[in-house]
C-alpha positions as CSV (number, residue, x, y, z in Angstrom):
1,M,-63.3,30.6,13.4
2,A,-62.6,34.4,13.9
3,E,-62.9,35.9,17.2
4,I,-66.2,38.5,17.3
5,Q,-65.2,41.6,19.2
6,H,-68.1,43.4,20.7
7,T,-67.7,47.2,20.6
8,Q,-69.8,50.0,21.3
9,E,-71.4,51.7,18.4
10,G,-68.7,54.2,16.7
11,E,-66.0,51.9,18.4
12,I,-63.3,50.7,16.0
13,A,-61.9,47.4,17.5
14,K,-58.4,47.2,18.4
15,P,-56.3,44.9,15.7
16,N,-55.0,41.6,16.7
17,T,-51.7,42.2,15.3
18,A,-49.6,39.9,17.4
19,I,-50.5,36.6,15.2
20,I,-49.0,38.5,12.2
21,W,-45.7,39.3,14.3
22,R,-45.5,35.9,15.3
23,T,-45.6,34.6,11.6
24,F,-43.6,37.1,10.6
25,W,-40.6,36.1,13.3
26,I,-41.2,32.2,12.4
27,L,-40.7,32.8,8.7
28,S,-37.8,35.3,9.0
29,A,-35.9,32.5,11.7
30,L,-36.6,30.0,8.8
31,T,-35.0,32.1,6.3
32,A,-31.9,33.2,8.0
33,L,-31.4,29.5,8.4
34,E,-31.8,29.1,4.8
35,F,-29.2,31.9,4.5
36,I,-27.0,30.5,7.2
37,I,-27.0,26.8,5.4
38,A,-26.1,28.5,2.1
39,F,-23.3,30.2,3.1
40,T,-21.9,27.8,5.6
41,I,-22.1,24.1,4.1
42,P,-20.9,23.2,0.9
43,N,-22.7,22.2,-2.3
44,S,-23.9,18.5,-1.3
45,T,-27.3,16.5,-1.7
46,F,-27.8,17.0,2.0
47,R,-27.8,20.8,1.6
48,V,-30.3,20.5,-1.3
49,G,-32.3,18.1,1.0
50,V,-32.3,20.8,3.9
51,F,-33.3,23.6,1.3
52,I,-36.4,21.3,0.1
53,I,-37.5,20.6,3.7
54,L,-37.3,23.8,4.7
55,T,-39.4,25.2,1.9
56,I,-41.9,22.6,2.3
57,A,-42.3,23.8,6.1
58,K,-42.7,27.5,5.2
59,A,-44.8,26.8,2.2
60,A,-47.1,24.7,5.0
61,Y,-46.7,27.3,7.6
62,I,-48.2,30.2,5.0
63,V,-50.9,27.8,3.9
64,G,-52.0,27.0,7.6
65,E,-51.8,30.9,8.5
66,F,-52.7,32.9,6.0
67,M,-55.5,30.5,3.8
68,H,-56.5,29.3,7.5
69,L,-56.5,25.9,6.8
70,R,-55.1,25.2,10.0
71,H,-58.1,25.9,11.3
72,E,-60.3,23.7,9.1
73,V,-61.7,20.5,10.0
74,K,-59.4,17.6,9.6
75,F,-61.2,15.9,6.7
76,L,-60.9,19.1,4.3
77,I,-57.1,19.1,5.4
78,W,-56.5,15.5,4.4
79,A,-58.7,16.0,1.1
80,I,-55.8,18.9,0.2
81,V,-52.8,17.0,1.7
82,L,-53.2,13.8,0.4
83,P,-53.6,14.7,-3.6
84,M,-50.6,17.3,-3.0
85,T,-48.3,14.4,-1.7
86,F,-49.0,12.4,-4.6
87,V,-48.5,15.3,-6.8
88,G,-45.2,16.0,-5.3
89,W,-44.3,12.3,-5.5
90,L,-45.0,12.2,-9.7
91,L,-43.0,15.3,-10.1
92,L,-40.0,13.7,-8.2
93,A,-40.6,10.4,-10.1
94,M,-40.4,12.7,-13.5
95,I,-37.2,14.3,-12.5
96,L,-35.3,11.1,-11.1
97,E,-36.4,8.9,-14.2
98,G,-37.0,11.4,-16.8
99,G,-33.6,10.9,-18.4
100,S,-34.1,7.6,-18.7
101,I,-36.2,7.7,-21.9
102,F,-32.9,9.1,-24.0
103,M,-31.4,5.7,-22.6
104,M,-34.2,3.5,-24.2
105,G,-32.3,3.2,-27.9
106,Q,-29.0,2.6,-26.4
């Protein structure tokens, strides 16, 4: 729930920018970590896995903060996260097994 600030009539409430700056610094740190990994670790499966994990972490943080999912009830969170997990699993299965259709006639 949003915090309600009581003010005098005609007085403008002070903006709460601390949360926005904290979010900015967290996302900046994750992005800087991605750049460090991109330029220091040679191209490998490990590097790709780290990029995928960091991208999912950034996306989850953005959804939690800017779409206010972090402040919702647990049932609603699971009602969104669980189907998305299955969609991610489906995409992974299609990527890994999608090329086998070309091997069926051989």
